C-alpha positions in Angstrom: 0.0 0.0 0.0 1.4 3.3 -1.1 0.2 6.4 0.8 1.1 9.9 -0.1 0.8 12.5 2.7 0.6 16.2 2.1 0.3 18.7 5.0 -0.9 22.3 4.5 -1.3 24.3 7.7 -3.5 22.2 10.0 -4.8 19.9 7.2 -3.3 16.5 6.2 -4.3 15.0 2.9 -3.7 11.2 2.7 -3.8 9.6 -0.7 -3.8 5.8 -0.6 -3.1 3.9 -3.8 -4.7 0.5 -4.3 -7.1 -1.3 -1.9 -8.0 -1.0 1.8 -8.5 -4.4 3.5 -7.2 -6.0 6.7 -3.7 -6.5 5.1 -3.3 -2.9 4.0 -4.8 -1.2 7.0 -1.6 -1.1 9.2 0.4 1.2 6.8 -2.6 3.5 6.6 -2.9 3.7 10.4 0.8 4.3 10.6 0.5 7.2 8.2 -2.1 8.8 10.4 -0.2 8.0 13.6 2.8 9.9 12.1 0.9 13.1 11.5 2.2 16.1 13.5 0.2 17.1 16.5 -0.9 20.5 15.0 -3.0 18.6 12.4 -6.7 18.9 13.1 -8.3 18.1 9.7 -7.7 14.8 7.9 -8.7 14.6 4.2 -8.7 11.1 2.6 -8.1 11.7 -1.1 -9.6 8.4 -2.6 -9.2 9.0 -6.3 -6.7 6.1 -6.5 -8.6 3.7 -4.1 -9.9 0.9 -6.2 -11.5 -1.2 -3.5 -12.3 -1.1 0.2 -14.2 -3.3 2.6 -15.0 -3.1 6.4 -11.5 -2.0 7.4 -11.9 1.0 5.1 -15.1 2.0 6.9 -13.4 1.5 10.3 -10.5 3.7 9.2 -12.7 6.5 7.8 -15.1 6.5 10.7 -12.6 6.1 13.4 -14.2 2.9 14.7 -11.1 0.7 14.4 -8.9 0.0 17.3 -6.8 3.1 17.8 -9.4 5.0 15.9 -8.4 8.5 14.8 -11.2 10.5 16.2 -9.2 13.6 17.1 -9.4 14.8 13.4 -12.3 16.3 11.5 -12.3 13.6 8.7 -13.6 14.1 5.2 -13.2 12.2 2.0 -12.9 13.4 -1.6 -12.9 11.9 -5.1 -14.6 8.6 -4.2 -14.7 6.0 -6.9 -17.8 3.8 -7.5 -17.0 0.8 -5.2 -15.9 2.8 -2.1 -18.9 5.1 -2.6 -21.3 2.2 -2.9 -19.9 0.7 0.3 -20.3 3.9 2.2 -23.9 4.3 1.0 -24.8 0.7 1.9 -23.3 1.2 5.4 -25.2 4.4 5.8 -28.5 2.7 4.7 -28.0 -0.2 7.1 -26.4 1.6 10.1 -27.2 5.3 9.8 -26.2 6.1 13.4 -22.7 4.5 13.0 -22.0 5.6 9.4 -23.1 9.1 8.9 -21.9 9.9 5.4 -22.8 13.6 5.8 -19.9 13.8 8.3 -17.4 12.5 5.8 -18.8 14.3 2.8 -19.9 17.7 4.1 -22.0 18.6 1.0 -24.0 15.3 1.4 -27.6 15.9 2.7 -28.2 14.4 6.1 -30.3 11.2 6.0 -28.9 10.2 2.6 -30.4 6.8 1.7 -31.5 4.8 -1.3 -28.9 6.0 -3.7 -27.5 2.5 -4.6 -27.5 1.7 -8.2 
């Protein structure tokens, strides 16, 4: 798993390349753990993410062990499969997976957008 990290002021932009699963989760957690203490906003740039499963949800929503809840987390440039997983999770478990928190321009209560 390659992860590019760019820091501008108090915002860190992490760009993973490939897939997020149980095997690739440790390098992503490590990239977040190495962020400077002044970082308050975490942007996941997902343009190059081709696939994710439950570990990706845990990482994005801070529910994994050592979850990164100290950051305001957003995502950008979601591809089809990761977006569909987020929407399914939001439909099934809206209290746990509030997509409007990750994608600020998403209306609250977003459901039923699966294709």
